[in-house]
C-alpha positions in Angstrom: -0.1 13.3 20.9 1.5 10.8 22.3 4.7 9.4 19.8 3.8 6.9 16.8 0.4 7.7 17.0 -1.4 9.0 14.1 -3.5 12.1 14.3 -7.5 11.5 13.9 -7.9 13.4 10.5 -6.8 9.6 8.8 -8.0 6.8 7.1 -12.1 5.9 7.2 -12.4 6.3 10.7 -16.4 5.2 10.2 -14.7 1.6 9.0 -12.3 0.9 12.2 -9.4 3.2 12.0 -6.4 1.7 13.7 -4.6 4.7 15.0 -1.4 3.0 16.3 0.3 1.1 13.5 3.1 -0.1 15.4 1.9 -3.3 16.4 0.1 -4.3 13.0 3.3 -4.1 11.4 5.6 -5.9 13.8 2.6 -8.6 13.7 3.0 -8.3 9.4 6.4 -8.7 9.6 6.8 -12.0 12.3 4.1 -13.3 9.1 6.6 -12.3 6.2 9.8 -13.9 7.9 7.6 -17.5 8.4 6.9 -17.4 4.9 10.2 -16.6 3.7 12.0 -20.2 4.5 13.1 -20.9 0.4 14.2 -17.8 -1.3 14.1 -19.1 -5.0 10.4 -19.3 -5.1 9.0 -17.1 -7.8 6.4 -14.3 -6.6 3.4 -14.2 -9.8 2.6 -11.0 -8.5 5.5 -9.4 -8.5 6.7 -10.7 -12.4 10.2 -11.5 -12.5 10.8 -11.5 -8.5 11.7 -14.4 -6.4 10.9 -14.1 -2.5 14.6 -13.1 -1.8 14.1 -9.8 -3.9 10.7 -9.3 -2.3 12.3 -9.6 0.8 14.9 -7.3 -0.5 12.5 -4.5 -1.6 10.4 -4.7 1.5 14.3 -4.2 4.1 14.9 -1.6 1.4 11.4 0.5 1.7 11.5 0.5 5.6 15.5 1.5 6.0 14.3 4.0 3.3 11.1 5.1 5.7 13.8 4.6 8.6 16.0 7.6 7.1 13.3 9.9 6.3 12.2 10.4 9.8 15.4 9.8 11.9 17.1 12.3 9.6 14.2 14.7 9.3 14.4 14.6 5.3 13.0 17.8 3.9 13.9 17.2 0.2 12.9 13.8 -2.4 15.3 10.5 -1.4 14.2 7.6 -2.9 15.1 3.9 -1.3 18.4 3.7 -3.6 19.8 6.9 -2.6 19.4 5.3 1.3 22.3 2.6 2.2 21.5 -0.3 3.0 24.0 -2.6 5.1 24.0 -5.1 1.4 27.2 -5.6 -0.9 26.6 -4.5 -3.8 24.3 -6.9 -5.8 23.8 -8.7 -2.7 20.1 -9.5 -1.8 19.1 -10.1 2.0 18.3 -12.3 4.3 16.0 -12.9 7.1 18.0 -11.5 9.5 18.6 -8.1 8.2 14.9 -7.9 7.3 14.6 -8.5 10.9 16.9 -5.7 11.7 15.2 -3.0 9.0 12.0 -3.7 10.7 13.2 -3.2 14.2 14.7 0.0 13.3 11.6 1.3 11.5 9.7 0.4 14.5 11.9 1.8 17.3 11.6 5.3 15.3 8.2 5.4 14.3 7.7 4.8 17.6 10.2 7.5 19.2 9.1 10.2 16.4 6.2 12.6 16.8 3.6 12.4 14.2 3.2 16.0 13.8 6.8 16.3 12.5 6.9 17.9 9.3 9.4 15.6 6.6 9.2 14.6 3.2 6.8 12.0 1.6 6.0 11.1 -1.7 1.9 12.0 -0.6 -0.3 15.4 0.2 0.5 14.6 4.1 3.9 16.1 4.7 4.3 15.0 8.1 5.4 11.6 9.7 2.5 10.5 10.4 2.3 9.7 6.9 4.8 6.9 6.9 3.0 4.4 9.5 0.4 3.6 7.0 2.0 3.7 4.2 4.4 0.8 5.8 1.9 -1.0 7.4 0.1 -1.7 3.9 3.0 -1.7 1.9 3.9 -5.0 3.9 0.8 -6.1 3.8 0.2 -6.1 0.0 3.5 -8.1 0.1 2.8 -10.4 2.7 -0.1 -11.7 0.7 2.5 -11.2 -2.5 4.6 -13.7 -0.7 1.3 -16.2 1.0 0.0 -16.1 -3.1 2.9 -17.4 -4.3 3.4 -20.4 -1.8 -0.4 -20.9 -2.9 -2.0 -19.4 0.5 -5.1 -17.5 0.9 -4.2 -14.2 1.9 -6.2 -13.1 5.2 -6.5 -9.1 5.6 -9.4 -8.3 8.3 -12.2 -6.0 6.8 -11.9 -2.9 8.9 -7.5 -2.9 8.3 -8.8 -3.3 4.7 -11.5 -0.9 4.2 -8.6 1.6 5.7 -6.3 0.2 3.0 -8.4 1.2 0.4 -8.5 4.6 1.6 -5.2 5.0 2.1 -4.6 3.7 -1.3 -6.7 6.1 -3.0 -5.5 9.0 -0.9 -2.0 8.8 -2.1 -2.1 8.0 -5.4 -3.0 10.5 -6.9 0.3 11.9 -6.0 1.9 9.5 -6.8 3.6 11.0 -10.4 5.0 7.5 -12.0 1.2 6.1 -11.7 -0.5 9.7 -12.8 1.3 9.8 -16.1 0.6 6.4 -17.0 -3.1 7.2 -16.1 -2.6 10.2 -18.3 -2.7 7.6 -21.3 -6.1 6.2 -21.1 -7.9 9.5 -22.2 -10.3 9.0 -19.7 -11.2 12.3 -18.3 -14.7 11.6 -16.1 -14.9 8.4 -15.8 -16.0 7.1 -12.8 -15.2 3.7 -10.7 -17.8 3.1 -7.6 -16.2 0.4 -5.0 -18.8 -1.3 -3.0 -17.8 -3.4 -0.3 -19.9 -6.7 0.4 -18.5 -8.0 4.2 -19.2 -4.4 5.9 -19.5 -0.7 5.5 -17.9 0.9 2.6 -18.7 2.7 -0.5 -16.2 4.9 -2.1 -16.3 6.4 -5.9 -13.2 7.5 -7.8 -13.3 10.1 -10.9 -10.6 10.0 -13.1 -9.5 13.7 -14.0 -7.3 15.7 -16.0 -3.3 14.8 -16.0 -3.6 11.5 -15.1 -5.0 12.6 -11.3 -8.4 11.8 -9.9 -10.9 12.2 -6.8 -12.5 10.1 -4.7 -15.3 9.9 -2.0 -17.5 8.2 0.1 -21.0 7.5 -0.5 -23.0 5.3 -2.9 -23.2 6.4 -7.0 -23.1 5.2 -10.0 -20.4 4.9 -12.4 -19.4 4.9 -15.5 -18.2 0.8 -13.7 -18.9 -0.9 -10.4 -17.0 -3.4 -8.3 -18.6 -5.7 -6.0 -16.8 -8.0 -3.3 -15.4 -8.4 0.0 -13.0 -5.6 1.4 -10.1 -7.6 1.1 -10.8 -8.1 -2.2 -11.3 -5.2 -3.3 -7.8 -4.1 -2.1 -6.5 -6.8 -3.5 -7.5 -6.0 -6.7 -6.9 -2.4 -6.8 -2.9 -2.9 -5.6 -2.9 -5.5 -8.9 -2.9 -8.7 -6.5 -6.3 -10.5 -8.0 -8.3 -9.8 -11.3 -11.3 -8.5 -11.7 -12.9 -11.9 -12.1 -12.0 -12.5 -8.2 -14.9 -9.9 -7.6 -18.6 -9.3 -9.1 -18.4 -6.0 -12.3 -21.0 -4.2 -13.4 -20.5 -1.6 -16.5 -17.0 -1.1 -18.1 -15.3 -4.2 -17.8 -13.0 -3.5 -20.0 -12.5 0.9 -18.5 -11.8 -1.3 -15.1 -9.3 -3.7 -16.5 -7.1 -1.0 -18.3 -7.1 1.7 -15.1 -6.5 -1.5 -13.2 -3.8 -2.7 -14.8 -2.6 0.9 -15.0 -2.6 2.5 -11.4 -1.3 -0.9 -9.6 1.7 -0.2 -7.6 
């Protein structure tokens, strides 16, 4: 398989799977850099952050992914354990951000997608990291736009892939499932229904905070209808449920969303 491509068993082939994520990552980075002229701007969707904090976070996450891939890491490692190139307590600037993105893109393009490496998700191959880095970056680009009063734009097919990437990985995020377990909601269901393209998913809350999901039409305890981009942003906690149509148990939906938000 050519390097830099994600295997066919990736996300949502019926809603526009993008197999090579590096051009999108490159484009998303350019969009984010263009938004970071004033690093002091507060970011309401990331409480307590400014754009400088957002830039620093994104740059650290990208250096983390680069480290895992280049070093073929097999054991759990988290961003604070990876050198950032910043002095203690310093925040990154746009030049530092660009440098980290360039290193990530070079690494993704030069890495065999089938290479076994550590991930925090279910797929322990290098191919897991490209879509994870794309959607991490896309959501934080949306954070920056919202901070500046700009309406985020996400293509419907990309948002659909992002929804499936989120639903696939989130049950493996222990820091999230531990919170979801406190809802005591085993068996509860959430149905997501796109209004601007093919896309329906049903999430079923399971034991110990884990959940399962499947594509297709179904009746849930609560149903959520809206454009794919809005559904993605609602799942990530970047929009409230007021941005979409909700039928059924809105209180449960809001509690689930606030608990599960990345």
